[in-house]
C-alpha positions as CSV (number, residue, x, y, z in Angstrom):
1,X,32.6,13.1,-9.8
2,X,29.3,11.2,-9.1
3,X,27.3,10.3,-12.0
4,X,23.8,8.7,-13.1
5,X,24.2,5.1,-13.2
6,X,21.8,2.1,-15.0
7,X,18.7,2.3,-13.3
8,X,19.4,5.0,-10.9
9,X,16.3,7.0,-10.1
10,X,16.3,10.6,-10.8
11,X,14.5,14.0,-10.1
12,X,14.5,16.0,-13.7
13,X,13.2,19.2,-12.7
14,X,12.1,20.8,-15.9
15,X,11.6,24.7,-16.7
16,X,9.7,26.2,-19.8
17,X,9.0,29.6,-19.3
18,X,6.8,30.2,-16.4
19,X,6.0,26.7,-16.5
20,X,7.4,24.0,-13.8
21,X,7.1,20.2,-14.0
22,X,8.9,17.5,-12.0
23,X,9.2,14.1,-13.4
24,X,10.8,11.1,-11.5
25,X,12.2,8.5,-13.4
26,X,14.9,5.4,-14.0
27,X,17.6,5.7,-16.1
28,X,17.8,3.5,-18.6
29,X,19.6,3.2,-22.1
30,X,17.9,3.2,-24.9
31,X,14.6,4.8,-22.8
32,X,13.2,8.4,-23.9
33,X,11.8,10.3,-21.3
34,X,9.2,13.3,-22.6
35,X,9.2,16.9,-21.0
36,X,7.2,20.2,-21.1
37,X,10.9,21.1,-22.7
38,X,11.3,18.5,-25.3
39,X,12.0,14.6,-25.1
40,X,15.7,13.4,-22.7
41,X,17.0,9.8,-24.1
42,X,18.6,7.8,-21.3
43,X,21.8,7.5,-23.3
44,X,22.4,11.1,-22.3
45,X,21.3,10.6,-18.1
46,X,23.3,7.6,-17.9
47,X,26.9,8.9,-16.9
48,X,25.7,12.7,-16.7
49,X,27.0,14.7,-13.7
50,X,24.4,14.9,-11.0
51,X,23.2,18.1,-10.6
52,X,23.5,18.9,-14.0
53,X,21.3,21.0,-16.5
54,X,20.4,19.7,-20.4
55,X,19.5,23.4,-22.6
56,X,17.1,23.2,-24.7
57,X,15.1,25.2,-27.2
58,X,11.9,25.1,-24.9
59,X,14.0,25.3,-21.0
60,X,16.3,23.8,-19.2
61,X,16.2,20.2,-17.8
62,X,17.7,19.9,-13.8
63,X,18.7,16.0,-13.3
64,X,18.8,15.7,-9.5
65,X,19.2,13.3,-6.5
66,X,15.6,12.6,-5.7
67,X,15.3,13.3,-1.9
68,X,13.8,10.8,0.1
69,X,10.5,12.9,0.1
70,X,10.7,12.9,-4.0
71,X,11.7,8.8,-3.4
72,X,8.3,8.5,-1.8
73,X,6.1,11.0,-3.7
74,X,7.6,10.3,-7.5
75,X,8.1,6.6,-7.2
76,X,6.4,4.8,-4.4
77,X,2.8,2.6,-5.4
78,X,0.1,3.6,-3.3
79,X,-2.1,0.6,-2.3
80,X,-3.6,3.2,0.5
81,X,-4.6,6.5,1.6
82,X,-1.0,7.8,2.4
83,X,0.8,10.6,5.1
84,X,1.8,13.8,2.9
85,X,5.6,15.3,3.9
86,X,4.5,17.3,5.6
87,X,2.2,15.8,8.2
88,X,5.5,13.5,8.1
89,X,7.8,15.8,9.4
90,X,6.4,17.3,12.2
91,X,4.9,13.5,13.8
92,X,8.3,12.4,13.2
93,X,9.6,16.1,15.7
94,X,6.8,15.1,18.4
95,X,7.7,11.7,18.7
96,X,11.7,12.8,19.1
97,X,13.1,10.4,16.5
98,X,16.9,9.2,17.0
99,X,19.0,6.7,15.8
100,X,18.8,3.1,17.7
101,X,14.8,4.0,18.9
102,X,12.4,0.5,18.6
103,X,9.2,1.6,18.0
104,X,5.8,0.2,16.5
105,X,3.9,1.4,13.9
106,X,0.0,0.1,12.6
107,X,-1.2,0.3,10.0
108,X,1.9,-0.3,7.6
109,X,-0.1,1.0,4.5
110,X,2.1,1.5,1.3
111,X,5.1,2.2,4.2
112,X,5.3,6.0,3.8
113,X,5.0,7.2,7.9
114,X,7.6,3.2,8.0
115,X,10.1,4.5,5.3
116,X,10.2,8.2,7.8
117,X,10.6,5.9,11.1
118,X,13.2,4.2,9.4
119,X,15.3,6.4,7.9
120,X,15.3,8.0,11.6
121,X,16.2,5.2,14.3
122,X,18.3,3.4,11.3
123,X,21.1,1.9,11.7
124,X,20.7,0.6,15.4
125,X,16.8,0.9,15.7
126,X,14.1,-1.0,14.4
127,X,10.7,-0.6,13.3
128,X,8.0,-3.2,13.9
129,X,5.0,-2.3,12.0
130,X,1.8,-4.1,11.3
131,X,-0.7,-4.1,9.4
132,X,-4.7,-6.8,8.7
133,X,-3.4,-7.0,4.6
134,X,-0.6,-8.7,3.7
135,X,-0.2,-7.2,0.3
136,X,-0.5,-3.9,1.8
137,X,3.1,-5.2,3.6
138,X,4.1,-6.1,0.1
139,X,3.5,-3.2,-1.2
140,X,5.7,-1.6,2.0
141,X,8.9,-3.7,1.4
142,X,8.8,-2.5,-1.9
143,X,8.7,0.9,-1.1
144,X,11.2,0.5,0.9
145,X,13.5,-1.1,-0.8
146,X,13.4,1.8,-3.2
147,X,14.0,4.1,-0.8
148,X,17.3,2.3,0.1
149,X,16.1,1.1,4.0
150,X,18.9,-1.4,5.1
151,X,17.6,-4.4,5.5
152,X,16.8,-5.8,9.0
153,X,16.0,-2.4,9.9
154,X,11.9,-2.8,9.3
155,X,10.1,-6.3,10.5
156,X,6.9,-5.9,8.7
157,X,3.9,-8.2,10.1
158,X,0.8,-9.1,9.5
159,X,-1.3,-8.9,12.5
160,X,-3.6,-7.0,14.2
161,X,-2.3,-4.3,17.1
162,X,-5.5,-4.2,19.0
163,X,-4.2,-8.1,19.8
164,X,-0.6,-9.1,18.1
165,X,2.0,-9.8,21.5
166,X,4.2,-6.7,20.9
167,X,8.0,-5.9,21.9
168,X,8.5,-5.2,25.3
169,X,10.3,-1.9,26.2
170,X,9.3,0.1,23.2
171,X,10.0,3.9,22.8
172,X,7.2,5.4,20.9
173,X,4.4,4.0,18.7
174,X,2.4,5.5,16.2
175,X,-1.2,4.6,14.8
176,X,-2.7,5.0,11.7
177,X,-6.0,3.5,11.6
178,X,-9.8,3.8,12.3
179,X,-10.6,2.8,15.7
180,X,-7.0,3.9,17.2
181,X,-8.3,3.5,20.8
182,X,-9.4,-0.2,21.0
183,X,-4.9,-0.4,20.6
184,X,-4.7,1.6,23.7
185,X,-4.3,-1.3,26.1
186,X,-1.6,-3.5,24.1
187,X,0.2,-0.2,23.5
188,X,0.6,0.7,26.9
189,X,2.3,-3.0,28.1
190,X,4.5,-2.6,25.1
191,X,5.4,1.1,25.7
192,X,8.4,2.6,27.8
193,X,7.1,5.2,30.3
194,X,6.8,8.4,29.5
195,X,6.8,6.8,25.3
196,X,5.1,9.0,22.7
197,X,2.8,7.3,20.9
198,X,1.6,9.8,17.6
199,X,-2.6,9.1,16.3
200,X,-3.0,10.1,12.6
201,X,-6.9,10.2,12.2
202,X,-8.6,12.1,9.1
203,X,-12.4,13.1,11.0
204,X,-13.2,14.9,14.4
205,X,-15.4,12.1,15.7
206,X,-12.2,9.5,15.5
207,X,-10.7,12.6,17.6
208,X,-13.5,12.7,19.9
209,X,-13.7,9.2,20.5
210,X,-10.0,8.7,21.4
211,X,-10.2,11.5,23.8
212,X,-13.5,9.8,25.0
213,X,-12.0,6.4,25.5
214,X,-8.7,6.8,26.4
215,X,-7.8,6.2,30.1
216,X,-6.8,9.3,31.7
217,X,-4.7,7.2,34.6
218,X,-2.4,5.5,31.9
219,X,-2.1,7.7,28.8
220,X,-2.0,12.1,28.5
221,X,-2.3,14.2,25.7
222,X,0.0,16.8,24.6
223,X,-0.6,17.8,21.6
224,X,-3.7,17.9,18.7
225,X,-3.6,19.8,15.8
226,X,-3.6,19.9,12.1
227,X,-1.1,20.6,9.8
228,X,-1.3,23.2,6.6
229,X,0.2,24.1,3.4
230,X,0.1,26.0,0.7
231,X,2.9,25.8,-1.7
232,X,4.0,28.7,-4.0
233,X,5.0,29.6,-7.6
234,X,8.2,30.4,-7.6
235,X,8.4,32.5,-10.8
236,X,10.4,36.0,-10.5
237,X,8.5,39.0,-10.8
238,X,5.1,36.6,-10.2
239,X,5.6,34.9,-7.1
240,X,2.2,33.4,-5.7
241,X,0.0,31.3,-4.5
242,X,-0.6,27.6,-6.3
243,X,-4.2,27.5,-7.6
244,X,-4.4,23.7,-6.3
245,X,-3.8,23.2,-2.9
246,X,-4.1,20.3,-0.3
247,X,-6.5,21.9,1.8
248,X,-6.8,19.0,4.5
249,X,-5.2,15.5,5.7
250,X,-5.7,14.3,8.8
251,X,-5.8,15.3,12.5
252,X,-2.4,14.8,14.8
253,X,-3.0,13.4,18.2
254,X,0.3,13.0,20.8
255,X,-0.4,11.2,23.4
256,X,2.5,10.3,26.4
257,X,2.7,7.3,28.1
258,X,1.9,7.5,32.1
259,X,3.6,5.4,34.7
260,X,1.4,4.3,37.8
261,X,0.2,6.4,39.9
262,X,2.2,7.3,43.4
263,X,0.2,6.5,45.9
C-alpha cells in the first residue's frame, strides 16, 4: 500500500462539525500540526496510508495526496500576483496544449502558469519562460521543484520577451504582462502559423489597447472573456454559497497567429 513518507507533501482535509478546513503540511517525524479537529503528530502521519482518516473527539482528519492545484495553493511561495486555477484550466484548454509542444511564456512570476504549461507538454515538450526579474525566476524554480516538474522541461530565462531572441517554430505563446501588445511583433516571428497566443490582463484598458494596436494582418482574436467561480459550502442539509468569493481576477484573450495573406 502506498504510504506517506518522510518529507512528503500532505493535504489534511479536516471536518469538525459544520466547519471544513484544509491544511497543507510536509510530513516530518517529531513535528506537531494543529487543526480545528485537534493536533496531529508527524509520527502519526509518516507511514500512514494515503486516503486514511484520523478520528478525534472533535472531528475527522483526512490524509490526502495533494493534486497539482493543491500543491500550488498550499505550498508555492508567491513573489507576485498569480493566475488562479479557474483561469489556468481554461487557458490550458484554449491553447490546446498537448505532450511534445514547445511553448513560450512571459512573465514567469511565481511560476503558477509555468507549472500548468509544463505539466501539459512534458515529457517531450519544452517551456521557455521569461521574466525581467531574476528573483522571480528563482522563486519559480523552487515552486516547479515542489510540483515535481521534470528537470529540463522548463528553461527559465532572464529577459524581455519584447526583444529577446526566441526559438523558432513554437506551438503556442502566453503573456501575463502589463503591455502585451508590445511583444506581438517578436512573437509573430517565433510562433507557427495558426498558433494560439493567450493574453491575461487585469483591466479593460489593457484589453482595449491590445485590440487597438494589434495588426489584423498578423493576428485574429477568437476569444475574449473572464471566468467567474462561486464555491459552495458542502454541508448536507445546508448547502449554500460560501460567504467570500473571488469576484474578479483577469481577462483572457485568445489570439491566433496568421500566415501571410495570399494574393
